[in-house]
Backbone as numpy.savetxt, mean C-alpha at the origin, in Angstrom:
# Nx Ny Nz CAx CAy CAz Cx Cy Cz
17.22 -23.03 9.50 16.44 -21.68 9.39 17.28 -20.57 9.94
17.02 -19.41 8.74 17.73 -18.27 8.84 17.21 -17.29 9.68
17.96 -16.79 10.40 17.88 -15.88 11.77 17.62 -14.46 10.83
17.00 -13.45 11.69 17.15 -12.52 10.95 18.16 -11.60 10.69
19.28 -11.66 11.46 20.94 -11.23 11.07 21.16 -11.92 10.22
21.09 -13.10 10.16 21.53 -13.97 8.79 20.76 -13.85 7.48
19.63 -13.17 7.41 18.93 -12.96 6.01 19.17 -11.95 5.14
20.29 -11.68 5.24 21.23 -10.86 4.26 20.44 -9.86 3.52
19.35 -9.39 3.93 18.82 -8.29 3.71 17.53 -8.76 2.79
17.31 -9.96 2.70 16.15 -10.85 1.87 14.81 -10.46 2.29
14.13 -10.11 1.41 12.40 -10.00 2.05 11.96 -11.60 2.34
11.50 -11.63 3.72 10.82 -13.09 4.07 9.71 -13.47 3.38
9.28 -14.55 3.60 7.70 -14.92 2.94 6.46 -13.83 3.03
6.48 -13.27 4.36 5.47 -12.53 4.61 5.48 -11.13 3.37
7.04 -10.50 3.54 7.23 -9.71 2.96 6.98 -9.89 1.48
7.34 -11.03 0.88 6.98 -11.28 -0.55 5.70 -11.28 -0.89
4.73 -11.94 0.29 3.26 -11.79 -0.11 2.69 -10.42 -0.08
3.11 -9.54 0.82 2.85 -8.31 0.94 3.12 -7.58 -0.48
4.28 -7.89 -1.06 4.70 -7.28 -2.32 3.99 -7.75 -3.17
3.67 -8.96 -3.60 2.80 -9.46 -4.52 1.68 -9.07 -4.40
0.94 -8.69 -3.36 -0.43 -8.38 -3.12 -0.56 -6.90 -3.53
0.31 -6.21 -3.14 0.52 -4.63 -3.64 0.50 -4.23 -5.22
1.27 -5.53 -5.69 1.51 -5.40 -7.40 0.12 -5.40 -7.71
-0.85 -6.49 -7.04 -2.22 -6.55 -7.59 -3.25 -5.42 -7.59
-3.00 -4.51 -7.01 -3.72 -3.61 -6.75 -4.00 -2.49 -8.09
-4.96 -2.75 -8.62 -5.11 -1.70 -9.80 -4.95 -0.33 -10.00
-4.60 0.59 -10.93 -4.50 1.56 -11.16 -5.87 2.55 -10.76
-5.91 3.78 -9.90 -7.18 4.25 -9.37 -7.60 3.57 -7.92
-6.90 2.44 -7.74 -7.60 2.12 -6.74 -6.36 1.98 -5.43
-6.60 1.90 -4.27 -5.91 1.98 -3.07 -6.30 0.83 -2.04
-5.65 0.56 -1.33 -5.58 -0.29 0.26 -5.04 0.25 1.36
-5.32 0.07 2.48 -4.49 0.81 3.52 -3.86 -0.70 4.03
-3.03 -0.37 4.78 -1.94 -1.14 5.62 -2.76 -2.37 6.36
-3.83 -2.07 6.77 -4.45 -2.73 7.62 -5.42 -3.78 6.57
-6.01 -3.25 5.52 -6.75 -3.89 4.62 -5.67 -5.04 3.97
-4.43 -4.66 3.79 -3.71 -5.80 3.17 -3.37 -7.10 4.22
-3.02 -6.39 5.50 -2.82 -7.67 6.74 -4.44 -8.35 6.88
-5.38 -7.80 6.54 -6.34 -8.60 6.47 -7.00 -9.51 5.45
-6.37 -9.18 4.35 -6.61 -10.18 3.17 -5.54 -11.12 3.15
-4.62 -10.77 3.80 -3.49 -11.89 3.89 -3.47 -12.79 5.12
-4.19 -12.26 6.00 -4.97 -13.03 7.38 -3.57 -13.41 8.36
-2.54 -12.12 8.22 -1.80 -12.23 8.99 -0.66 -10.77 8.93
0.20 -10.26 10.02 1.20 -9.63 9.63 0.51 -8.44 10.62
-0.80 -7.79 10.66 -1.13 -6.33 11.09 -0.86 -5.48 10.19
-1.15 -4.17 10.36 -1.02 -2.98 9.62 0.31 -2.49 9.93
0.94 -3.03 10.77 2.25 -2.53 11.17 3.23 -3.17 10.73
3.26 -4.67 10.35 3.83 -5.43 9.84 3.92 -5.26 8.19
2.61 -4.75 7.55 2.58 -4.30 6.17 3.37 -2.95 6.15
3.33 -2.23 7.01 3.97 -0.81 7.01 5.29 -1.25 7.03
5.99 -1.94 7.73 7.24 -2.38 7.96 8.16 -3.20 6.82
7.03 -3.94 6.28 7.73 -4.46 4.76 7.47 -3.35 3.73
6.68 -2.51 3.64 6.70 -1.10 2.68 7.83 -0.33 2.72
8.07 -0.08 4.25 8.86 0.76 4.12 10.31 0.42 3.92
10.68 -1.19 4.18 12.07 -1.41 3.84 12.30 -2.04 2.34
10.89 -2.43 1.82 11.03 -3.28 0.36 10.07 -2.45 -0.63
9.15 -1.65 -0.48 8.13 -1.14 -1.18 8.57 0.06 -2.23
10.17 0.18 -2.40 10.01 0.84 -3.48 9.83 0.59 -4.98
9.80 -0.70 -5.12 9.75 -1.45 -6.45 8.17 -1.99 -7.10
7.30 -1.60 -5.99 5.90 -1.64 -6.28 5.31 -0.65 -6.13
3.73 -0.33 -6.44 3.00 0.72 -6.60 2.98 1.21 -5.04
3.76 1.51 -4.63 3.88 2.13 -3.24 2.55 3.07 -2.72
2.30 3.80 -3.37 1.46 5.05 -3.50 0.06 4.52 -3.55
-0.35 3.19 -3.85 -1.50 2.53 -3.64 -1.67 2.14 -2.41
-0.72 2.04 -1.31 -0.94 1.83 -0.19 -0.92 3.10 1.00
-2.23 2.83 1.40 -2.00 4.55 2.49 -2.46 3.71 3.62
-2.65 5.02 4.43 -3.32 5.23 5.97 -4.79 5.15 5.72
-5.36 4.62 7.01 -6.87 4.30 7.10 -7.56 5.54 6.64
-7.10 6.76 7.09 -8.05 7.76 6.96 -8.04 8.19 5.37
-7.03 7.87 4.40 -7.27 7.78 3.08 -6.04 8.85 2.68
-5.01 9.09 3.70 -3.92 9.90 3.26 -2.90 8.81 2.89
-1.86 9.70 1.93 -0.38 9.08 1.42 0.26 8.93 2.51
1.76 7.81 2.62 2.36 7.60 3.32 3.08 9.04 3.62
3.50 9.12 5.12 3.97 10.37 5.75 5.45 10.18 5.05
5.87 11.71 4.56 6.69 11.72 3.96 7.15 11.44 2.30
6.06 11.10 1.91 5.64 10.84 0.47 4.70 11.52 -0.18
4.24 12.46 0.83 2.48 12.87 0.13 2.80 13.50 -1.23
3.54 14.38 -1.55 3.61 14.95 -2.75 3.44 14.02 -4.15
4.38 13.09 -3.98 4.72 12.12 -5.01 3.62 11.32 -5.27
2.82 10.71 -3.56 1.82 9.92 -4.26 0.37 10.57 -4.69
0.16 11.80 -4.36 -0.79 12.70 -4.78 -0.88 12.96 -6.04
0.48 13.49 -6.78 0.61 13.62 -7.96 0.34 12.12 -8.95
0.53 11.05 -8.19 0.70 9.62 -8.81 -0.90 9.35 -8.74
-1.34 9.58 -7.66 -2.78 9.54 -7.69 -3.72 10.14 -8.53
-3.38 11.45 -8.87 -4.01 12.02 -10.09 -3.56 11.67 -11.29
-2.44 11.12 -11.76 -2.07 10.50 -12.84 -3.30 9.36 -13.29
-3.44 8.71 -11.91 -4.37 7.23 -12.21 -5.68 7.57 -12.02
-6.18 8.49 -11.99 -7.37 9.12 -11.65 -8.14 8.35 -10.51
-7.20 8.20 -9.36 -7.71 7.79 -8.06 -8.85 8.60 -7.53
-10.19 8.43 -7.11 -11.08 9.44 -6.74 -10.37 9.99 -5.23
-10.32 11.13 -4.98 -10.03 12.34 -4.47 -11.19 12.84 -3.59
-11.13 13.13 -2.38 -12.04 13.85 -1.57 -11.46 15.28 -2.06
-12.60 16.15 -2.52 -12.59 17.44 -2.75 -12.23 17.62 -4.50
-12.20 16.50 -5.28 -11.95 16.15 -6.43 -10.47 16.28 -7.08
-9.93 17.03 -8.09 -8.68 16.88 -8.68 -8.08 17.72 -8.06
-8.53 18.72 -7.02 -7.37 19.30 -5.67 -7.30 18.58 -4.57
-8.20 17.44 -4.45 -7.94 16.67 -3.13 -6.41 16.15 -2.74
-6.33 15.93 -1.51 -5.18 15.27 -1.13 -5.43 14.18 -0.37
-6.74 13.64 -0.33 -6.67 12.53 0.33 -7.82 11.65 -0.56
-7.65 10.48 -0.18 -8.31 9.56 -1.34 -10.00 9.11 -0.82
-10.86 9.41 -1.61 -12.58 8.97 -1.19 -12.17 7.52 -1.02
-12.08 6.82 0.14 -12.17 5.62 0.42 -13.31 4.79 0.05
-14.49 5.59 -0.03 -15.77 4.92 -0.43 -15.61 4.43 -1.76
-15.05 4.95 -2.76 -14.88 4.91 -4.18 -13.36 4.42 -4.51
-12.52 4.55 -3.99 -11.21 4.22 -4.33 -10.77 2.78 -3.48
-11.36 2.35 -2.76 -10.57 1.14 -1.79 -10.70 -0.24 -2.48
-9.72 -0.54 -2.38 -9.50 -1.89 -3.53 -10.30 -3.22 -2.46
-10.84 -3.96 -2.88 -11.21 -5.08 -1.75 -10.46 -6.44 -1.88
-9.56 -6.51 -3.04 -8.70 -7.82 -2.90 -9.00 -8.12 -4.23
-8.20 -9.30 -4.34 -7.86 -10.26 -5.53 -9.30 -10.62 -6.12
-9.64 -10.33 -7.04 -10.98 -10.63 -7.79 -11.84 -9.74 -7.67
-12.01 -8.48 -7.20 -12.80 -7.77 -6.45 -12.56 -6.65 -8.18
């Protein structure tokens, strides 16, 4: 068994599952950290957030948001710009800076 210290920075099976799921979120849709943990049935919102912080740069990270519809902290401007490019529904229309979760939430694979 590989320990955390010996993992050479490679993603765990959980991290791989999170990243695979994020890759499935379609343009114009978002999921919260908690949504992804619930779909996976493990890890919790903080676990998903940890994976995204460490490994999320190669997946559409802007589609994974905080529960209130807000972008990841520190990446607000880039996320909002990408939402506008993808026509993600925003509270306040095109000038909004928060996702309209009633219209933009992805329900998971097959939805």
